[in-house]
N, C-alpha and C positions, 0 to 999 in steps of 0.2 A: 484632627485638621491637617496635621503634617502629612499623614498618609494620603489624605484626599488631595492635598497640594501636589504631592509627588506623582500620584496617579494622573492628575490633570496635566501636569507638566510633561509627562511621558505620553500624553494623548491616549492613555488606556481607556478612559471613560468616554472618549469622543464617539466611538461607534454607538454606545448606549445612548448618548445625548442626541445623536442624529436620528436614531430610531424613535426616541421619544418625541422629537420634533415632528416627524412624519405622522406619528400616532395622534398627537394633539391636534394637528391641523385637520386630520381626517375626522376626529371626534368633534371638533368645533363646527365643521360644516362650511358651506359656502357663504360669502359675503355679497352685499349688493355691489353692482358694477355701475360705474358712471356712464350715463347715456351719451356722453360727449366723446368717448374713446371707442374707435373702431379700427379694425385691422384689414388691410388688403393683402391677401395671401398669394404668394407665388407658389402655388400648390401643384400636385401631380397632374391635375386636369389642365392647368395652364401650360405646363410643359408639354403635355400630349398635343395640345392644339396649336401652340405658338412655336414650339421647337425646343431644342436642347439648351440648357442653361450653361453659361451666362448668355443673355440675350443682347441683341443690338440695342443701343440706348434710344433708338427710335421708339421702342415699345414704351419706355418711361415718358417720352414726349407725349405719346398718345394718352397715357394715364393722367399726366399733369393737365393736359387740355380738358379732359373730362372733369377732373376734380376742380379746375378753375371755374368751369361752367356751373358746378354744383355749389360753389361758394363754400368749400371746405376751409375751416379756419387755419389749420396747419397741416402740411403734408411732410412727414418725416420718413426718410428712406434709410432703413437699416441695411444698407449696401455700401460696399467700399468701391469707389470709383477712383482709384489711384493711378490708373494707366490711361493715357490719352486715347481718344477714339475719334474717327471722322465725324461722328454725330454729336460731338461735344458742343458745337456752336448751336445746333438746334435745341439741345437739352438745356443749355445755359439760357437761351431765349425763353423757353417754356418756364424755367425756374423764375426768371426775372418777371415774366408776365404774371405768374401766380402771386409772387411777392412775399410769401411766408413758407419757405421750404427749408427744412433742416436736413443736413447731410451728416454722414457718420464717418468717424475716423477710428483707427485702432493701431496696434503694434503687432509686428509679425513675431515669429518664434524667437528671433535673436534681438528683439527690442527696437527694430527700426520702425519709425512712425509711418503709418499708411494714411495719408490725407487725400481728400479729393484733389483732382487736377486743378491748377490755378484758375482756369476759365470757369469752372463750376464753383470753386470756393469763393470767388469774387462776388458772384450773384446770389449765393446762398445766404439766407437770413442768419443762420447760426450753424455751428459745428458742434457735435457732441460725441464723446467717446462711448464705445460699445463693449468695453472690456468687462468680461464676466469673471467672478470669483467662484470657482466650483469646488465644493468640498469632496472628500474622498468617496462619499456615497453617491456622487454625481449630481447632487442638488445644489443650486445657487441660492444662498440664503441672504447675501448682502452684495452691495456694490458701492464703489467709492464715488463720492459726490463729485470730486474733481480728480483728473489725472494730468499732471503738468499744466495746471491752470485751465484745462479744457473741461467744461462741465459734462456731467453724464448726459447721455442721449436724451433721457426723459426730462432732465432739468432744462436742457437747451430747447426741447420741444415746448415746455410750458413757458419759458421766457419768451419764445416767439408768440405763443398764444396770448400772452399778456399784452401784446401790441394792440389787440382788437377786443380782448375780453377782460373781464375783471381778474386781476392777478391773484394768485394764491401764494401763501408763504413758501419760500424755497430756501434750501440750504445755501449759505454764502461762504462756508468754510469747508476745507477738505475733511470730511467726516465719513463715517461708515453708515450707509443707509440700509436698514434691515427691511427686507421685503415681507410684506404681509400678503401672502398668496391668497387670492380671493376665491378662485374657483378653477375648475378644469378649463383648459383652453377651448374645448368644444362648446362651452357655455358662454364664450366671449363673442360679441358681435363681430363676425368676420365674413369677408366677401372674396370670391375668387378673382384674381387679376384679370383673367380672360373675360369674365362676365362684366367687369367694370368697363374695360376698354371697348367692349362690343355693345355697350348700352343696355345690358340686361338688368342692371340694378337701377332702382329709382333714384333720382337726384336728391330727393329728400333724405335718403339714407346717409348722405355726407354733408348736408347743409349744417354749417356752424359746428362741425365735428373736427376732432383731432384725428387725422388719418395716419396710421403707422403702416408702412409698406415693408414687408420682409419675406424671407424664404420660409416656406413650411413644407416643401416637398420632402418625401421620405429620404432619409440619409443625409440631409443637409442641415447644418447648424442645429443638431438635436440637443435637447435640454430636458433634464428631469426636474419635476416639481413634486410637492406632496400630493398633488391631484393627478399628475401625469407621469406614470412610471412605465406602464406597459399598455400601449406604446408611449414613447416619450413625446414631448411637444417640441417647440422650436424657440430659438433665442428671441424672436420678435415679441413673444408673449412676456418675457422678462421685462422688457422696456415698457410694454403696455401695462403690466402690473404696477411698475413704479410710477408711471403717469397717473394711473388710477389711484394709487395710495396718496400721492401728493395732492391730487384734486380733492380727495375726500378727507385729507388730513388724518389718515389712519395708518401711517407708517408704523412698523413694529418697533416698540421701544424696549430698552433693557434697563434694569435697575442698577445704578452704580453702587459699588461697595456692598454688594449683597452678602459677601463673605462675613461681614461683621454680624449681620443678623444670624447667619448660620452658626457662628461661634457661640453667640449668646444662647441660641436655642439648644445647641449641643450641650452646653454646660448645665442648663436647666433640666434637660431630659436626663442627663447622667445622674444628677442629684436625686431626681424623682425615682428613677429605676432602682436605686440602691435600697429603697424602702419597700419594694414590692416583691411578691412571690415570682417564681419562674414563669408560671403560666400567664400571670398578669404582665410581666415584662414582654413576653412574646406577643401577647395580644396588643399591647400598646405600641410596640415596634411596628407591627403590621398596620395598625390603624393610622399611625403617624405617616408611614410611607404612602398609604392610599390617600390620606388627607392632603399631603403635599402635592400629589399628582393632580388631585381635583382642584387645588388652589391654582396650580399652573394652568389648568384647562380654563378655569373661570377668568383668570387674568388675561389669557389670550383671547377668549371669546368676547368679553365685555370691555376690556381695557386696552386691547392690542399691545399687551405687555408680555414680553418673553422672559420667563424666569428659568434658571437652570434646574433641570430635573434630575439628572443622574447623580451629580455630586451630593446634593442633600439626602437623597434616598440611600445612597451608599453610606453616607455619614450616619444616618439613623441605624442602618444595619450593623455598622461597626460598633456604635455605642451599645446597642443591645447585645451584640456578641461579646464585647469586652465585659459588660456587666454580668452576663451569664457565665463567662469564663472565670471571672473573679469569684462568683458565688461557688462555682464548681471547685476551685482551688481551696476555698475556705472549708467547704464540705469535706474535701479529701484530707485536709490537715486534721480536722476533728476526728474523722474516721480512723486515720492512722494512729493518732494518740490513744484513742479508746481501745482499738484492737491490740496495740502494743501493751497497754496496761493489763488487759484480760489475758494475753499470752503469757506475760511474766507471772501472773498470779496463779494460773491453772496448769501451765505446762509441766511443772515438776511432777505432779501426781497424775495428770491426765485422767481424772476421775469424773464420772458422770454426775453432775450436780444440777438438777433442773432449777431454772430461775423461777423465783416467786412472781406470780402474775401481778401482784400488788406493786412490787418494786419496779417491774417493767413499766407499768402504767404511770407510776410517779416520775420515772425518768423521762418518759415521753412528754409528760405535761410540762416539765421544766424547760424543754427545748423549744425554740421558735419553729414555726411550721416548716421552713425550708431545711431545718436540721433534723427533723424527726426521722427521715429515711436513714440518715447516717446512724442515729441512735439505735434504730431497729436492727440495722446490719451489725452494729457492735454487740447488741444483745444476742443476736444469733451466733456470733463468734464465741460468746460465753458458754453456749451449749455444745461447744466442740467435742466435749467428752462423750456426748451421746453417739458419736460416730464409731465408738469402740465396738458396739454391738454389730454394726454393719461390717466392720473390718473382720471381726471374728467369724461372721457368717461366710465371708469371702474365703477366709483361710480354711474353713472347714470343707469347702467345695473345691479346693485346689487339688491338682493331680500329683503334687509333691508333698512330702512330709514336712511339716513346719512345727517347731517346738521351741518354747522360750523357757529359760530357767535362770535362777540366780547363779552366781559364780561358785557357790557351794554345791551346785547340782540339783537344787530343789526346783522341780518342774511346776510352773504356774500357768502354762498354756501349752496345749498340743492339739493338733487337728486329727481327724480320724485316720488319715494315712500314716502319720507318725506313730499313732497309738497302735495300729495293727502291725507295722513292720518292726517297731522296737519293743513291743509288748510293754508299753508304759501308759500312765495316766497322770492327771494332775495330782501332785503331791508325791509322786515317785522321785527317788534320787536317781538322776540321770546316769552317773557313772556306773551304778550297779547293773544297769542293763546294757551299757555299751561295752564294758570290759567283762570278759575277754572276747565276747562273740564278734563285736564289730571292730574293735581296736584294742591294743595293749594298754596297760597302765602307763607305760612310758609315753605313748602317743597322746593319751588323755592329758597328762601333765604338760606336755609340750604345747598342746592346743590351748590350754588355759593361759600359759605364758604368752603365747602368740596373740591371744585376744587382748591382753593388756597393752600391746603395742599397736593394736588396730591393723595389723598386717596378717590376714588370714589366707591360707592356701588350701583349696579343696583337694581331697584325696579320694581314691577309688578303692572300693571293697567288693569282694565276691561273697555272696551269701545265698545259699540254697540255689546254686547254679544260675544266679542272676548277678548283674553288675549294678552297683550303687555308687553314687557320688555323695560324699559328706562334706559339708562346708559350714564352718562356724563363723558367725558375725557378732561383733560386740553390740551391746544394747546400752543406751544412755537414757535413763528416766529420772535422774535427779540432777538438775542443772548446776547445783552447788558443787558437785564432785566432777572434776574433769576426767576421772578415770571411768572405764566401763562399769556399769552396775550389774550387768547380766550378760547372757549370751543367747544367740538365736541359732538353732541348728536347722539346717536345710538339708533334707534327705531326698534324693531324686533317683528313680530307677532309670539307668542309662543303658539297659541291655540292648534296646533297639539301636541306640546310637553306636554302641560298640560293634554290634553286628554289621551296621552300615559301614563303619570304619574298616572292618575286616573285608567286607565286600569291595569297598573302594580300593583296598590294598591289592586284593586279587585282581581287580580290574586294571590297576596300575601295572601290576606284573604282566598281565596279559597284553596290555598296551605296549609295554617295553618289548615284549617278545615280538609283537606285530611290527613295531618300529624296526627291530633288528631284521625281521624278514623282509620288510620294505626296503631297507638299505641293501640287503642282499639282492633283492629283485632289481633295484636301481642299478646295481653293479652289473647284473646280467644284461639289462637293457642297454647299458653303455657299451658292453661287449658286442651286443647285436648291432648297435649303431656303427661301431667300428667295422664290423663285418660288412654292413651295408655300404659303408664308404669304400671298402676294398672291392665290393661288387661293382660299385659305380665306376671305380678306376678301371676294373677289368672290362666293363662294357665300353668305357670310353676309349681304351687303347687296344684291348685284345680283340674286340668284335668289329670295331669300325675299320681297323687296318685291313682285314681280309675283304671287307666289303669294298673298300677303295680299290683293291687289286682286281676284284671281279669287275667292277665298273670300268676300271682303266683298260683291262684286257679286252672286254667286250667292245669298248669304243675303238680300240686299236684294230680289233678283228674286223669291225664294220668298215673302218677307214681304209685298210689295206686290201680287203677282199670283197669290197662292195660289188665289183663286177662279176665275181665268181659265185656270189650268193644269190639264190633265187628269192622270190618274195616270201616264201615260207621261212627261210633261214633268217631273213631280215626281221620278220615278225617275232621269231624266237629271241633274237638279240634284243629287240625292243622290249619284250616282256621281261627279259633278264634285267635290263637297265631300270625299268619301272619298279620291279621288285626290289632291286638294290636301293633305289631312291626311297621306297616306302620303308624298307628296313632301317635306313639311316634316320628317317624322320621318327620312326618308332623309338630307336635308341636315344635320339635327342630328347624326345618327349619324356622317356623314362628317366633320363638324367635330370631333366628339369623338374620332374615330379619329386625325385630324390632330394634335390637341392631345396625345394619348397618345404619338404618335411623337416630337413635338418637346419635350415637357415635361421639365424636369430632375427627377430623382427625389430624394426625401428619405427616407432609410432610417430605420426605427425598428422596434421589436418590435410586431407587430400581433396583436391578439386576434381570430383568425378566428371563433372560436365566438360571441363577443359580436356581431361584425359580421354574421354570418349570421343570428343570432337577430333582430337589428333589422330586417334586410331581409325575413325571412319574416313578421314581425309586420305590416309594411306591406302585404304581399300578402294576408294573411289578413283584414286590416281591410277590404279592397276586395271580399271575397267571403265568402259564408256556407257554402261547400261543406265537406263533411266531409274532414278531412285528418289524416294521421299524420306529423308532422314530427319527425325524429330528428337532432339536432345534437350530436355528441360534444363533451364538455367539454375545456377546456385545449388547443384547437387554436390554434397560433400559429406565426408565422414572422417573419423579418426582411425588410421590404420597404417599398414606398411605400403608405401607407394609402389614399390617394385612388384610386390605380390599382387596388389590390386590391379596393376596394369596387365599382368599376365592373365588374371581372371577376366577382365574386360576384353582383352584381345581374343580369348577363347570364346566367350559368350557372343560378342559382336561378330567375330569371325564365323561362328556357326550360323548366326542370323543372316549374314551376307552370303554364306555358301548355300543355305537351304532356300534362299529366295532367288537363286540364279535363274530359275526357269520361269519366273513371273515376268509379265510385261513391264510392270513398274514395281520395283523393290520398295517395300515399306518397312521401316525399322524405327521403333520408338524406345527411348531410354528415359525413365521417369522414377517417381517416388510416390508410394501410397501412404506412408506414415514415417515418422522419424526413424532413420537408419534402416528402412525397409525399401528396397529398390526393385525395379522390374525392367526387363528388356523384351519387347514384343515385336514379332515379325509376322508377315503374311505368307510365309514359305510353305514347305511341304508338310509341316506338322507331324503328329504322331498319334497313335492310339493310346488312350489313358491307361489301359491295362498293361502297357509296356513301360509306364513312366518310371517304375522302380529300377529298370535296367539302364536308365540314362546315365547314371553316375557311377556305374561299375566299369572296371577296366576291360577293354577289348570288346565291349558290348555295343554293337551298332544296329540301328533300326532300319537302315537303308543299305542298298548294295553299293559296292565300290564303284561300279559303273555309273550309278545315279549321282552319288555325291562322294568323292574320295575322302578318305580319312583313316585314322588308325585306332580310334576308340579310347584315346587317353585324355583328350581335352577336357571333357566334363568331369572326369575323375580328378584332374588337376584343379579345376575350379572348386570342386567340393572340398579338397584338402586345404585350399587357401581360405575358404569360408570357415572351415573348421578351425584353422589357426586364429581366425578373428572371432571365435566362439559364436558364430552365427549359424544360420540354416539356409539351405537352398532347396527349392522345389520348383515344379513346372506343371503346367497344364497345356493342353493343345488338342487339336482336331485335325484329322488327316486332310491335307490340301487346304486347310483354313488357317494355318499358321500356329505358332507356339508362343507362350509367355513364360519366361524364366524369372523367378523371384528369388532374392537373396537378402539376408539381413546381416548387419555388421554391429557388433557390440563395441561401445566406445571405450571400455576399459578391458583390455585383453592382456593375456600373458605374452611376454616377448621371448619365452624359452622355446627351443625346438620341440617338435612332437616326439615322444618316446614310443613310436609305433613302427611296425613294419608295413611294407606295401601289401 
């Protein structure tokens, strides 16, 4: 009971109880509905024909005029009119003219009371609160009779009805009223608001009726009930259900102090289960749980009584579980005692002694039914010695030699492998075969002494060009003597293991030699890199200086002798200057390529979209040609930002260069899968059979006159992609454009490449 109380206090059982509530109402079925209760719905059709909600209060004046003519006993509005309106005077007049109108009040989310405006409140017959109490599963199961001395909406409605009709018993104190949901809202007499005000409904439908007016349009004041979950119903039907319950006197009732009955029943069930077998306990537990569920269903169907479902059933399950656990613990204790007794009796000799069938039968007959399995298991333990034959069979089929002997060397067990290798059999004295072929007398005596301390060490022996490992283990088969009573000799052929060890040693020596050669090769590569750096310095200083002089003198010659030079001479000077410029660009690209190979990388997350946008803006600022540039957003990868910018400048620069002859330049930068990107253009393109030449140094597929360049750019891109452990490839078609693809690996080495150009 304590466990149940804790679970209930923590609301652990609440979801189960709520599910049982829904199930029982569904199994109970529908109840009769009072013919005096009808609902006027502000439904979707009314909103379509009258207009968007909330409406002008003139609509409710029209409704009251119609219901006044039909002689409706009470009209109850499940609507909050807490804000003044120009139509309030007309509505107050219509309320006063009818004479039995109930209005609603509520509280907002911060607890402020929302009551009808004074002009309406004064003429209303009664005011009722419409506050709902919704459980975690979305269903309203009860409602308070009074909230701050204001009766519930349904109670106020029936109080007004009692002015002209026979009164029914109503709550007079602030208590919880449990709703007895009768049926689905679709089965409750309901009429559309627009049909009523436009005279489409017969007046007899409302004569002497209690008319509840409320919103039922989709998405407004939705409510779940046991009969309306998908789709839900609306709050007006909660008040209609409570009015119906009070009229018919079938409010749901609860049983006070039901826990006392649960405690007494639990004690009785616990005492009864102690006398039964396991199967009977399980059967009774299931039967009691089903029986209680049926009792709850009958009480709900025929007595409108709500009994707790989850807690009693969980209590039954706990009682049965505890009873079964107690029985299992008792069984385990008996089993342990009997097994221990047999172990102490038969372990010293471990001799196969078949149990007498008569004795076994007698033991079983003396035990209760629930203990017979334990007794049988203990009897099986008594036959433990019979496993000796199986163990011997296993030993005979082992691939190692196994031999058991007394400490004086008398062999009482050996498998075929030991018999073949040692030339022994049962009854042979062990040391006569071991000494001196396998070991010396001194070694034998040392092994006997070592066995006494239970600390044995295997040793290796060579015999007939093969390697063997001998290991002695102590044997204890008399529990009264703490010292070893015998020895176990394990003999294993380890020739293959030794050969593998030798091969591994050879491999290790070879690996060491390879490592030494690798170190030597690394040193050589470092020297090559140093030479490469010296070459870069020479290119930077020794080659560019003469080029600057050639360019300077040619410019000076053109400037000072422009009048004396004919057009042919000027053309020659122009060719010299352009060649010098190309040579300077080529040297600069070679230096850049060298730095890319040698530079250490700094990894970071690079925004490729932003980088490409910046590059293309620079290109577009240098030309006013029409261009359609598409750069997909959120393109990023992990790599070296400096190197990736160089790669994008070359790829996008090529796309910009080779589309210069198009009317509209089209360039797209995107991604086809994670870390795989592409740059597509509509430029000159290329033949696919020449695709392999794209990324080789000084290999150009177009003439210098068509598209200037030095043939280093794509090779630079390839080296950058190599540094990021990616790949680059391309496809294209002549005059149809080209697409360059490249991939970037997220985890790359940051060390310089140890290669030459």
